[in-house]
C-alpha positions, 0 to 999 in steps of 0.5 A: 355107769356111763357106757352103759346108758350109751349103750342103751341109748343107741339100742333107742335110737337104733331101734326107732331108726329100723322101724322108721327105715322098714316104714319108709322102705315097705311097698304098701301102705298098712291101715288097720280099719275096726267097724262094728256091725252092731251099729251098721254104716257106710264107714267101711265103703268111704275107706274103700273108695278113699285107699283105690282113688289113690291107689288108681292116682298111682298111691302116695310116694308110690306107695300103694294102700292096703286095708285089714279090716275087724268087727269089734261089735261094740264091745270094748273087751273084743275091741282090746283085743282087736287093738292087741292084734294090730299092734303086733302088727308091724306093718301096721301104719295107722288104726281108723276106727272103734266107733263107739266111744267105750270101745274107742276109750279101751283099744286107745289106752293100747294104741298109746303104749305100743305108738300107733297112729289111732284116729276115732270119731269116738276117742275121748282125748280129754280122758286119754289123750295125748301122742300118736291119739285122734278124735274126729268129728266135733266135742260131746259138750259142742254137741249136747249144746249144738242140740239144746240150741236147735231145741230152744229155737223151735221153741221146743221148752219142755223135753222128755229125756230117754238114754242108753244106760251104758256110761257114755250115753249117760254121761252124753245126756247129762251134757244135752240136760245140763244145756238144756238147763242153762236155756230154761228148757224144763226136762219133764221126765228121764228114763233110761233102757238097756239091751235087755228090754224089750218092750219099752211101751211101761217105761215111755207110759210113764214119762208121758204121764210126768207132764206136757211136753214139747219134744224128746231127746233119745241119746242111744245108738242103733238098733236099739234106738229104733226099736225105741222109736217105733214103740213111741210113734206106736203109742201115738206119740208124735212129737218131733224126737232130737237124736244125738249122731248115733241116728245119723245112718240110712239104716234108722228108715229100715229100723224104724221104718215110717216110725222115723218120721220126724225124727231130727239127727244133727250131723256134720255131712251134707251131699247136697253142699254144692262144694267140688269136693262134696260132689265130686265124692257123692257122684264116685260113691254112687257110681260104686255103691249105688247109694248115697254116702252118709255122714260116716262114709264122709268122714272115713273118706276123710281120715284117708285121705286127710292122712295121706297129705300128711305123707305128701307134705312131709314125705314121711310114714314116720307116725312121730312126723305125722302125728305132729303135722297133723297137730300143727296143720290148723286148718283142711278141707275135706269132702265134709267142708273145712276142720280144724285140727287142734294141737291137743289131737280133734279133728273138728268139721267147723259145720255142724246143722241137723236134717230132719226124716220125712218122707222115707229119707232124711232132708237136709238143711237146702232141701227144706228151703226150697220147698219153703219157697226160698229157692235162689235166684242168683240174678237178684242175690246178692250172696255174701259170707259171715262166721258162725258166731251168731248168738243174738239178732239183737245189734245192741248185745254183737260186738263183731263188727262182721255182725253189726254190718249185716245187722245194719240191714234190719235195723238203723241208727237215728245217723250214718254216713253216705258213701264219701264218708259225710254224716248223714240222717238215718231214722232221725231227720233233723237235729240241734244242739245248745248248752256248748255241745252238751244237749241234743235235740234230734227229731224223728222221721215221722215215716220211719216204721217198724217192719210192722208198719207201727212208728219209730218214737221217741220211747223206743229210744228211751227204751233201748238206752235204759236197758244197755245201760243196765250192767245186766244187760251184757251190752259190750259197748256200755262204754259208749253210753258214759256219754250220756250224763249219769251213764257211768253212774249208772252202770256201774252201780252207784245209781238207781235210777234210770230215768236219771240217764241223759235221754228224755223222750219231749214227744212221740218224736222228739228225743232230747240228749243231756251229756255228761260233757260237751262232745262236738261229734255225738251225732256220729256216735249215734250211728253204734248200733248201741245207740239203735232204737229197738222196738221196746212195746215187743221187746217189754211182751217178749223180752226174752224171745222177741229176736225170734224169727216168727215174733222180730220186728225192725226198721232198715231197708230188709226184713228177715225171712230166714234163719238157721245160725249154723247155715243161712241167714237171707233178708228180704225188701222191707216194705216198710221201710221210708225210701224203698226207691233206695234198695237195689238189691231185692235180696241178700243172703248171708252164708256161715261159712267157718274159715277163709279157705272155704269162702275163697273156694265158694268165691272163687266157684261164684258162690258169694261175689264179695269177700270183705275181711270185716266178714270172713277174713281171707286167708294169708296164705292164700295172698301171693296166690290170688295176686298172681291168678289171673282172674283173683287178681283183678277182684282183689283188693288191699286198703287200710284197715281199722287197728292201731298197735301200738306200745305203752310205757308204764311211766310208775315202773324203772327203769322206763320211768327214764325218759331215755330209757323209753327214747332208746327201747323206741329208737331200736324198733324197726317198724318196717322188719316187724311188719313186712317179716314178723306179721306179713299181712300188708300192714302200715308202719306209722307215726300216729294214733289214727289210722291213715284214712281217718281224716287227723291222721298225720301220716308217715312213721317214726324213723328206726335209729339204731346209734341213736338208741345205744346213744341213749342207753349209754347216757341212762348209764347202760352202755351196751346193754350191760347191767340192763334189767330185764324187761316185761312185755304184755300182750292180749291172749291171742296168737296174732298178739304173741307173735308180735309180742315176740317180735318186738322182743327179739327185735330190741334184744337184737339192736341194743341188747336189751332181753324182752320177757312176754308176760300177760300181766299188764299191771307187772309189764314195763311196757304193753302191746296195745291194739285200738280197733274203731268200732265199723258203726260210730262216731269213733273212725272220725274222732280223734278223741276215741285214739286220746281217751284211754291215755287221758284217762290212764297214766299220763294224768299227769303230764299237765300240757296233754290233758290241757290240749285234750280239753280243747279238743273235746270242743274244737268243731273247726276242722283245721284247729282240730288236726293242729290240736292232734299234731300238737297232743300226739307231739306230745306223747311220743317225741317229746315225753316218749310214752307212747309209740305208735306201731303199725295199722292193719291191712285189709284185704277184700274180694268183690265180684265183677257183678257187683256195682258200687262196692267202695272202700268204706274205712268206718264199715257202713256198707249201704248194701241195700244201694249196691246193685247187680250186673247180669251173669253171663253164662 
């Protein structure tokens, strides 16, 4: 029996090895390309351009590229037959194409069984995915959501749906209908059509007679959808037509002609994008074919180039090796822009926007902006990146610190911080306190105005806080409002009357805050976005639409002039701002950039003036290059971040209820090794719970004492770690935190022979990996209590000495006494009781162009961008 098993295994290994040897020894790399003339595009041309450019450069690994083309005619049966033909050809390295989802699905079954690499914009890897199969493009749910969001943002609140009758188009229309319903878009009517239909007039007439409508959503392929569009326009219906990406083709104008006017199509490719790769591709394509490449041409080109990069990276043409490399690549950049590569086989372009058919062709967002008089004048414009997380313009609902910083251009708090991190009045003119810091009275500037020139009033503040404290508001920082009397009780539903919240408008320009407990740092807290006043009258009149560009009024130095959430936000001077003379930069632009690689490319090409980490993270693997680059190293800044990592012991669980055990574990952790090898972004080991830039920080780090650790463990009854029970360490559900927890487990095991297992269940864990991130816009960064508060409220209530020290800290204003009390409190927790161990503080990496004047590291994040200025750029 064993003899036969060995023979079979040898045959399998030899067969696989023979395939690898054959593929490695061939002098060419052969691709099977499957397109469809039924849905015309420039897909094939994009493939040709990619392979010819690779061959002109000498090929890949010394091998030339060759392509074999097939036409599946959008037929699942024919697609499956082509798949079987391609799989019978041992020379084929990979297959690209089968753009129609139903065809791709039937073909993918064959390719997977025959172990052939298959990359398709139509593949459904959720239904039939796994090894060798990849989908190039956004998922259908994402696409449907984007289209529905576009409809909502453009006030298309009543929509008719037309969808082709096949299974895929029906499902896609279902996805759109669900997303539209979630956004309160009314589906007025829904009709399906088929290829047998010649006259669509009765169907169109039935649909439009169901009631008024703002737009039409069309889910179907060309050419049939083009004929439908033509008949819609012939019947005098001129509302916008929203199409799926099936209409993203230059042939739309050929099929529908002028009737295609005002058809809006989602796309991932913009040939006007000023990225070098895109510009070069468009120039080469136009030179060779005499036309502008479409999205399919760009996708075909990128797919070939991606495969070539993976072959070069792995130095192999083995499909198994390429499959693994693709799944673990994570990021890649092509002519479309940046891509995310997921382990499940998704190759997702990170840009997604809409183009409109006008004057015989598609208009792209940038062209529309120029026509609207928003052409970029670089000399007077500050250009910055922002990540694609803009779901609202309501600052009280935003958690991302980069967006908080951006929104500070258009909204202000009662207080803020100057360039020296000193608390200053913003919308407030003055304030005082009484009752031992339990009551504050603020005077509002009478010259403070909303952008519609109406005054900012005390009632705006009161109504904003009453709105934010409600649990239904989903305000992420509502807990900060617990500082107000009855705040927590109202938020948790124990009290119902909003009038009981500790904030009162004494008159139009005087607001009084009554606090739950004495807080000496309350004025600092008011700089947080959750306390920023919002236009209460506007919100009352338009509760669901007050943040739309045409409605929004703002209190900051700028007003929003252009807003495309997946592309660009433009801010210009607010003429109603009370301090006009402080605004040095006339215009600020935030470009939506999905990842640091693309952001770095924009910065290098002078399209961005800064790359601050709180807006967009500099890629870790690019740091060595940046530090050695002749230009970038001069523009690079590294400084202490805003997040402290620590471990907290669950003192109610044995064996860590024993102080000796906790001391042993703490002494066994080498934080220098943790930060230099495991995290590797320049983090700083610390011995305090407060970031180094905070005035309350004590400096230094906890010493690594492996001998002391073993001694403590021996005293606790576990010499050499023998018979020590397995420990559980919890971490937050993120890749970075998992990596840190895993590193801690290895270090502890190496130094004291204690086995540690990872878990996401905090309640069951003996050790919790904790990160405390101070909000960029609050007194949190100055407030020592921010770091000690969860310990006061958590497991450590039983430590009376700590509790007494904490109470004193709540009221103390004298700086020297504060530092003394912090040192005392931390000494109790870290050294005396060994219940908390600080590990390290994060590091921020920032690139600043030399034309920017006035930038300074602001550890609490309030960069008043309008106070920066710009040098003239020398050409």
